[in-house]
C-alpha positions as CSV (number, residue, x, y, z in Angstrom):
1,N,94.8,92.5,108.9
2,P,97.6,93.7,106.7
3,T,101.0,92.1,107.0
4,P,103.4,93.9,109.3
5,A,104.6,97.3,108.1
6,T,108.1,98.1,107.6
7,K,109.6,100.8,109.9
8,Y,109.7,103.2,107.0
9,A,107.0,103.4,104.4
10,L,109.5,102.8,101.7
11,S,111.7,100.2,103.2
12,E,115.4,100.6,102.9
13,R,115.7,96.9,102.1
14,F,113.6,97.5,99.0
15,V,115.8,100.4,97.9
16,K,119.0,98.5,98.5
17,N,117.9,95.3,96.8
18,R,116.3,96.8,93.7
19,A,117.4,98.8,90.7
20,L,116.1,102.0,92.4
21,S,119.3,102.3,94.4
22,P,121.9,104.6,93.0
23,V,125.3,103.0,92.4
24,F,128.6,104.2,94.0
25,I,127.3,106.5,96.7
26,S,128.1,106.7,100.3
27,R,125.7,105.5,103.1
28,V,125.0,109.1,104.0
29,E,124.2,110.0,100.4
30,K,122.0,106.9,100.0
31,K,120.0,107.8,103.2
32,A,119.5,111.3,101.7
33,W,118.5,109.8,98.4
34,F,116.1,107.4,100.1
35,N,114.5,110.2,102.1
36,N,114.0,112.2,99.0
37,V,112.4,109.3,97.1
38,Q,110.1,108.7,100.1
39,D,109.1,112.4,100.4
40,K,108.4,112.6,96.6
41,L,106.3,109.4,96.7
42,Q,104.3,110.5,99.7
43,G,103.6,113.9,98.0
44,I,102.5,112.2,94.8
45,L,100.2,109.8,96.7
46,K,98.7,112.4,99.0
47,S,98.0,115.0,96.3
48,T,96.6,112.4,93.9
49,V,94.3,110.8,96.5
50,A,93.2,114.2,97.7
51,S,92.4,115.4,94.2
52,I,89.7,112.7,93.9
53,G,88.2,113.4,97.4
54,Y,89.9,110.9,99.7
55,E,92.5,111.1,102.5
56,L,95.8,109.2,102.3
57,W,95.8,107.2,105.5
58,G,99.2,105.6,104.9
59,Y,101.2,103.4,102.6
60,E,103.6,100.5,102.9
61,F,106.0,98.7,100.6
62,R,106.0,94.9,100.9
63,S,107.9,92.3,99.1
64,Q,106.2,89.5,97.2
65,S,107.4,86.9,94.7
66,G,106.4,89.0,91.7
67,G,108.3,92.0,92.9
68,P,107.6,94.9,95.2
69,L,104.0,95.7,96.3
70,L,102.9,99.2,97.2
71,C,99.9,99.1,99.5
72,V,98.0,102.4,99.7
73,F,95.4,102.9,102.4
74,V,92.7,105.6,101.8
75,E,90.0,107.0,104.0
76,K,86.8,109.0,103.5
77,D,84.1,110.0,106.0
78,T,81.4,108.1,104.1
79,G,83.6,105.0,103.8
80,V,85.6,103.4,101.0
81,L,84.0,101.0,98.5
82,V,85.6,98.5,96.1
83,G,84.8,100.8,93.2
84,D,86.5,103.7,94.9
85,C,89.6,101.6,95.4
86,S,89.6,100.6,91.7
87,R,89.2,104.2,90.6
88,I,92.0,105.4,92.9
89,N,94.3,102.6,91.7
90,R,93.9,103.6,88.1
91,Q,94.6,107.2,88.9
92,L,97.6,106.5,91.0
93,R,99.0,104.0,88.4
94,A,98.8,106.7,85.7
95,V,100.4,109.4,87.9
96,L,103.2,107.0,89.1
97,E,104.1,106.0,85.6
98,V,104.5,109.7,84.6
99,E,106.1,111.0,87.8
100,T,108.4,108.2,88.8
101,N,110.3,105.2,87.4
102,L,108.3,102.9,89.7
103,G,105.3,102.5,87.5
104,D,106.0,99.1,85.9
105,Q,108.3,97.9,88.6
106,L,105.7,97.3,91.3
107,T,102.2,96.0,92.0
108,L,99.8,98.6,93.3
109,E,97.1,97.8,95.8
110,V,94.6,100.3,97.2
111,S,92.3,99.6,100.1
112,S,90.7,101.1,103.2
113,P,92.8,100.9,106.3
114,G,90.2,98.6,107.9
115,I,88.8,98.5,111.4
116,E,92.0,97.4,113.1
117,R,94.0,99.9,111.2
118,T,97.7,100.7,111.4
119,L,98.5,104.1,112.9
120,Y,101.2,106.0,111.1
121,C,101.4,109.5,112.5
122,L,100.6,111.5,115.6
123,S,97.3,112.8,114.2
124,H,96.1,109.1,114.0
125,Y,96.9,108.6,117.7
126,Q,95.2,111.9,118.5
127,R,92.1,110.8,116.6
128,Y,91.9,107.5,118.5
129,L,92.5,108.7,122.1
130,G,90.8,106.3,124.5
131,H,91.0,103.3,122.1
132,R,92.9,100.1,122.6
133,V,96.1,99.6,120.5
134,K,98.7,97.0,120.0
135,V,102.2,98.5,119.7
136,R,105.4,96.9,118.6
137,L,108.6,98.8,119.4
138,A,111.6,98.9,117.1
139,R,113.8,98.1,120.2
140,A,112.8,96.3,123.4
141,R,112.1,98.1,126.6
142,D,112.8,95.9,129.7
143,N,113.1,92.9,127.3
144,C,109.6,93.6,125.8
145,R,108.8,94.9,122.3
146,N,105.0,94.3,122.2
147,F,102.5,96.1,124.4
148,I,98.7,96.3,124.5
149,G,97.1,99.3,126.1
150,V,94.9,102.4,125.7
151,I,96.0,105.6,124.0
152,E,95.7,108.2,126.7
153,D,97.4,111.3,125.3
154,I,100.1,112.9,123.2
155,D,102.4,114.6,125.7
156,E,104.2,117.9,125.5
157,E,107.2,116.2,123.9
158,E,104.9,114.7,121.2
159,K,105.3,111.2,122.6
160,V,102.3,108.8,122.5
161,V,101.1,108.0,126.0
162,I,99.8,104.4,126.3
163,A,98.4,102.9,129.5
164,T,99.0,99.2,129.8
165,E,97.9,97.0,132.6
166,Q,101.4,97.2,134.2
167,E,102.6,100.8,133.4
168,T,102.1,104.0,131.4
169,L,104.5,104.3,128.5
170,H,105.6,107.5,126.8
171,I,106.8,106.5,123.3
172,A,108.3,108.7,120.6
173,L,106.9,108.0,117.2
174,P,110.3,106.8,115.7
175,E,110.5,104.2,118.4
176,I,107.2,102.5,117.2
177,E,107.8,99.9,114.5
178,K,104.0,99.3,114.1
179,A,100.9,100.1,116.0
180,R,97.3,99.1,115.2
181,L,93.9,99.5,116.7
182,L,92.4,96.6,118.5
183,V,88.6,96.3,118.2
184,E,86.7,94.7,121.0
185,F,83.3,93.1,120.2
């Protein structure tokens, strides 16, 4: 299982604590800059991965002792092999070096999302309706942040509907810190 995802794919902590952060700008400007960087990075990752026949499942920034680590998760109907990950890694590395100033500042890791995959967007929840999921909320509800249940629906307000043993939750995507599938054997 991958280590816990940050709330945002490109963590604000990473931006604030590294040379990527612009100097002498307000908090509002920094948030706009941060969102722009994240949008640009996601566009680069998505188009590069798609150009070689794969789907970008998601990505996360993690910190490690040698500097930032960018974990990119890719999917394909026929599965993802080690050779596929290596080829995608080389392609992404080349594009990131040309398109951003992140190229030599981070370690790049490419893998499949795995069986107990993290769910990043509404389409992921839609795809796994009826499956068990473990959800961690950004803020507690009734003194609880962690829930295990079954994805029942996406409601008319685009909230994820999860049925736990105790209750049915309607959760907006921004309220979810992390969610991953649970596989039962």
